[in-house]
C-alpha positions, -999 to +999 in steps of 0.1 A: +705+648+243+677+665+263+671+655+299+638+638+305+613+652+329+612+631+361+585+627+387+594+635+423+572+619+449+572+632+485+547+628+513+537+652+541+514+634+565+484+621+545+491+643+515+514+632+486+530+657+462+540+648+427+563+673+410+573+673+374+610+681+375+622+694+342+621+732+347+648+739+322+625+727+294+592+736+310+585+701+323+577+683+290+561+649+292+580+621+275+580+583+277+602+583+308+578+608+325+548+587+317+565+556+332+576+575+363+541+590+367+525+556+365+549+541+390+542+570+414+504+566+412+508+529+419+529+536+449+503+561+461+474+536+457+494+510+477+498+534+506+464+535+524+475+564+546+477+588+516+444+606+513+450+633+487+476+641+460+488+674+447+505+675+412+525+705+403+554+715+380+589+727+388+597+763+380+575+786+359+554+760+341+531+732+350+539+714+318+545+727+283+531+695+269+545+664+251+582+661+247+588+675+212+624+664+211+614+628+217+586+630+191+609+645+165+629+613+166+600+590+157+603+570+125+565+566+119+530+567+133+535+535+153+562+552+174+539+580+181+510+557+189+531+539+215+543+572+229+508+585+234+496+552+249+522+555+276+507+589+286+471+578+283+478+547+305+493+569+332+464+593+331+440+564+333+457+553+365+451+588+380+414+586+371+410+551+385+429+558+417+407+559+448+427+589+459+416+624+448+442+642+427+445+680+427+464+698+398+482+729+411+486+747+378+511+774+388+523+780+353+514+772+317+496+739+310+497+732+273+489+701+253+498+670+273+503+693+303+466+703+302+456+667+295+474+657+327+454+684+346+422+673+330+427+638+343+429+651+379+398+655+400+403+691+410+422+720+395+436+752+410+454+780+390+462+817+388+443+843+367+470+850+341+482+814+336+477+800+300+459+767+295+454+752+261+456+724+235+477+739+207+479+707+186+457+722+158+485+747+151+507+716+142+480+701+120+470+674+145+446+669+175+454+660+211+460+622+216+461+618+254+424+624+262+421+661+255+393+657+229+373+635+253+379+650+288+377+687+278+341+686+265+330+666+296+341+696+317+332+727+297+305+736+272+308+718+239+313+750+218+341+761+241+358+728+238+355+727+200+369+762+197+399+753+219+405+722+199+403+736+164+420+770+169+446+759+194+442+792+212+449+791+249+427+806+276+436+823+308+432+809+343+405+835+348+385+823+317+391+786+328+374+795+361+345+812+345+337+781+323+342+756+351+374+741+339+392+749+372+378+749+407+397+779+422+416+808+407+441+831+425+458+864+417+494+851+418+510+818+406+528+819+440+495+813+457+485+782+437+505+754+455+495+767+489+459+769+479+460+733+465+475+722+498+447+738+517+422+720+495+440+687+501+440+693+538+402+698+537+399+664+520+422+648+546+402+662+575+369+646+562+357+610+561+381+590+540+355+570+521+336+601+509+360+613+482+369+578+473+333+567+468+323+600+452+351+596+427+341+560+418+303+569+417+308+598+393+329+577+370+306+546+372+274+566+364+288+590+338+271+573+309+241+558+328+205+571+324+191+591+354+171+566+374+196+537+374+223+563+384+201+576+412+196+540+424+233+535+424+237+567+443+212+554+469+233+523+474+265+542+480+248+567+503+234+537+523+268+521+525+283+553+538+255+558+563+261+523+577+298+528+579+318+536+610+325+571+597+289+576+588+277+568+623+305+590+637+295+619+614+259+619+625+268+613+662+293+642+662+268+665+645+241+657+671+266+661+700+279+693+685+315+681+686+342+677+659+340+643+641+368+618+647+371+599+614+394+569+609+429+576+595+429+554+563+410+549+531+388+519+526 
């Protein structure tokens, strides 16, 4: 029986690291993985000192996708539906978390692996890394948010092409179309770069990424003017906060800002 990919949670200061630990099988995502990921996200949400999260894979892949060995044992569609729901529930926790998540895509991110990265707030990868949703080659479509999150991040025609051909794109191409935020020459640079990005978030005002994340999610389907009104409310809340006053005071005084150490 194949060993299930586990999730290792470690913390360094205000940054948490989630590692998929199944390198021998390229970190496939199975039911156990989904439950472990959900538990880890809940633990992160409960720890108010954690200000940023970096997700990465063990070994040479980020994640090759859903656990085919587990899927192969399903009796019918209801088994598959329950399996996919476990993944989508875990990814929803990532999206709803007040903490920003960074996907350090140091190796291939395929199928469910890319869907995991899509649920994160920021993505960093290397130029030659392959990213894709190959489900079309198996006669199906992604079931853990790929058909919905991808076209919200890249042009519709690009998303459609990836979905119906199953062809992967390189990290370089992903950067060109806005799917990833940063791209590096070597996979060895990716985790370090994601850590630098996390450190930048940690150094800023804690409420800014938290409220930016919730604001973008809340206003995604709103028309422009109600969304701008909501933006004004959030901006006013931040301006009136302790960190907002400190930010302006430090700028005027030409000194480094001293923000509080925890999330809201």
